[in-house]
N, C-alpha and C positions, 0 to 999 in steps of 0.2 A: 503661663505667664512669661513675658519676654524678659530675658536676662539683660541687666544693665551692664554694659561693658565699660571698664574704666578707660579714661583718656591718657592716664599716666601709669607706667609700669615701674615699680621700685625694685632694684636689684643691688646686689653687693658687688663692688668693684675695688680694685687696688689703685689708690691715688698716690702718685709719686711727686714729692715736692722738696727741693733743696737737699736731695740725697736721702730723704727718708720716705719709706713706703708705709701706708696704713690702709686697712680695710674700712670702707665707708659705704653708706647707702647712697645710691645715685638714682635720679629720676629720669626715665626715658619716655619719649613720646610713643604712645601705643600706635602700632600699625597692624591692622587686621583686614582681611578681605571682607567685602560687602557684596553679597549676591543680590541682584535685582531681577525681579520678574514682573512682567506687565501682562495683564489679562491671562494669567496662568502660564505664560511662556517665558523662557529665559531671555533676559534683555542684556545683561552684562555683568561683569565682575570687576570691581575696582578695589584698590587698596586705600584705606582711609584711616583716620583717627576716629574712634567711636565717639559719638555725641552728635546730636542734631541730625541723625541719619535720615529722618523723614524730610527735613528741609533740603538736605543734600540731594535726595532722589527727585523731589519736586523741582528743584532748581535745574538738575540735569535734564529732566524730561522737557522742561520749558526751553532751556538754552539750545537743546538739540532739535527743537521743532516738533516734538511728539505731541505736546499740548500747547495751546495758546492762552490758557488761563487756568487758575486753580479749580474753577468750577467744573472742568472736564475730568477731574479726578473723583470717581465715585467713592473710593476708599483707598487708604494708604496706611499700612500697618507693618509692624515688625513680624516677619514670619508668615508663611502660607500654611503652616501646620505646626503641631506642637513641638516637633523636633527642631524645626527651624527657628521657632520663637525662642526656644531654650538656648539656641546657639548665640543669639544676639547678633548674628551676622547675615541677616536676610531681610529684605524689604519687599513686600508684596503690594502691587498697585493694581487696582481695577479701574479702568476708565469708564466713563459714562456710556450708556447704551449707544451703539453705532460708532463709537470711537475705536479705531484700530491703529496699530503701529505701522506706519507706512514703511515700505521697503527702503525708501531713501532716507529715512530718519531712524537709523538703527542705533544711534547713540554710541555707547561703548559696548557694542556687542562683540567684545573680545576681552582678553585678559589685559588689564591696564595696570601699570605701576603707578605709584603715588606721584611720580614726577613727570608723567607723560600724559598726552592727550591726543586728540585728533588734530593733525596738522598737515598742511600741503596747499599748494597754490590752487588746486582744484576746489578746495573748500571755500575759497573766496567766491568763485562762480556759484557754488551751491548756496552760499549765504545770500547772494544777490537774487537768485531764483526764488527764494522764499518770500520775496516781496516786502522785506523789512523797511520800515521808515528810517530815514536818517535821524539821529538824535536831535532834539530841539535846538534850533539855532539861536533862540532868544535867551538861553541861560547864560548868565555872566557870573564870574567868580573873581574874588580879590586874591591877588598873589600873596599878600600878607597872611590871609586866613589859610591858604593852601600850605604855607610853610609850617603852620602849627599842627598839622594833622599827623605826621609821623610820630610825634611824641605822645599824642593822645592815643594813637593805636598801640604804641609800645606799653603805655601805662595800663591799658585795658587787657593786655595779653597775660592773663594769670597763669596759664599753663606753660607758656613760653618762658616765663620767669623761673619756673621750676625745672624745665627740661632743656631749654636752649635749642630745641629741635622742631619747632612748629612754625608754619607759615600762618598768616592771618589775612583776612579781607574785611574791610570795614566800609560801611555806608555812612556818609555825612551829608547834612544839608548845606546850603550855600553859606550859612553863618558859621560853619565848622562844628556844629553839634553832632556828636556821635549818636547814630540811630541804631545800627546793627553791627555787631562784630562776631565773627566766628573764626576759630582756629582749626587747622588740620595739617597733617604732615604733607599734604599735597596742596599746591597753590590753587589748582583748578577746583579741588574739592571745597576749599574755603570759600571761593567765589560762588560756587553752586549753593552752598549753605546760606550765604547772604541773599542770593537771588531767590531761593526757595522761600526764605522767611519773608522777604518783601512781597513775593507773589501771594503767599498765604494772607498777608495783611492788606492786599489789594493796593499796593503802592506802585505797581508796574503800570505804565512806563515811568522810569525814575527821572522824570524831567526835573531840572534844578538840583540834582544831587551829584555828589562826587563819590566815586568808588576808588578806594585805596587798597593796593595789594602789596604785601611784603614780597621781597625777592624781585625777580625780573618780570617785565611786562611782555609775556609771550603772546603768540598768535591766538591761542585758545582763550586767554583772559580777555583780549580785545574783542573776540567774537562774542563771548558771553555778555560783555558790557553792552555791546551794540544791540543784541537781542533784547536786553532789559531796558533799553532806552536811556542808558547813562550818557550824559553829554560830555563828562570829563572823567577819564580814567588816569590815575597816577600810580606810580610804583616807586619804590625806594632804590631800585636798581635799573639796569639797562633794558630797553625793549629789544626784540629781535627785528631783523630786516623785514620779515614777512608781517610782523605785527604793525610796523610803521606803514607798510604798503596798504594793509587793510584799513588802518585808521584814516589814512588820507583819502582812500577811495570811498569810505562809508561815512565820513564827516564827523567822527568822534575826536575830541581833543585828547591827545595822548601826551602825558608828562612822564619823564623818567628822571632818575637820579635826584629824587625829592629828598634832600638832606639839608638840615639846618636852614640857611637863608638862600639856598641855591637849588635850581631845578632846570631841566632842559625840556623845551616844548618841541615835540617831534611832528605834531600834526595839528592843524586847525587852531592856531594861537589866538583867534579873534575872541574867544570866550573868556580870556584872561585879561584883567586890567593891567596896564603897563605903568601904573603910578609907582 
């Protein structure tokens, strides 16, 4: 039986306030390694917050080009054997017959921290070579609705409320309805969980949808959104220069500093109303 790993770790700390110290319980975001194997071979190791691990791995395989649809996964489960299932830190994937992991789609075939991902200008060329379609040009979004999304995301972040240490990614429709939300100590993991969940529900490509990420809008987040067919990606903080370059070249609308009644459009502003 697979062990259910907690997303929150409770520990004793010393809290200091106004000259007085006291021992209290404190909630920490869990951060544990997740080993991934595909077709019986090691694929990668990433640090993540336990929870929705199967969605995380499915989203990762999709965004890295290993699979093009959920139907190419013959099986996906926690652990390849009894020992690994008991650890709760291993996901085993078997692809459908004839499917193999291409040498150019190695995903995170390295040890990755929760704050890092694959990045570099060469990755832009790699993304183009995969023959990805540009996100739907016909999708349109209201600025007023966009401004309501960060508060909706914040209210739905139950584990963040307890720990203050988790990122989140959320999928909304054009009316601002929250469809999927996942939390993780890593921004890219949270996005992979959302994409994996959407892939499993056959929602990909995500035409007419908005993906909102907490933290900054880095290159890898933009890459994943493009693969999933998201026409508008927003974040509550700043994007990186490489993220903006990729968004402009690949036709995704990129919004940063989405806070209150203000945001900045870094790429492809035609999808947002100017009323």
